[in-house]
Phi, psi and omega in degrees: 000089178216086185272129178266161180300326179294340180267354185305320182299333181279342184287150187249337188245146169247143182223155173244116184229150178265130183299328182297333179265346190213024192304320181295323180287323181299326182297347182255004183236154173295131177255124179271331185201148174229140180226129175247125184284163170295160178298146177212164178254140179204161177256117183294344174205163182303126178084357181283158176291144179294139175235159176267137180211180175219146171275138173243093187260142180232137173262113184246163174243133183208167175271162182301322180294336176293330179297319178297319178295317175304315183297324180293339184245001182289142179287142176304138180089359179246164175215166172217158178222151185223149180219152176211123183052241181260005182267135177238129177240125180245129180238142169237171179298332186242010181197156177223136181231138173249134183215177176268128185305317185255022178228090183302337179295340178273357181268355190308310182294320180294319178294315180300320179294320176299322178296328178293342176263012180064026174277124180301141182303327180296338178271352181262052183261349175049047182258166175289158178255000000 
């Protein structure tokens, strides 16, 4: 997975990924945008003490086979999502979902699966950054 800028036109997917779950993989892809959130408090696992953190989100461009590689390396309890035209692909460490980008009714299974990982529903919006 080493995509060059000259190959960007051939790539089909755009993705929103969190650096905390994928930093090594992000370093091998073209990054179109980076967003760092304001500080917030969260519990890294059920019953854990609250910690202060920030999201480090990256908008990347990748080929479909890169999505499979991302899924093999994603941390449990994290997700990433990718889109191409009207297709939306959501990956977790243990599941992959294909849905329609502009039809939230097709996201139901992916959102439900995220909830099993204790991801708040408000964070399962699969939007661009």
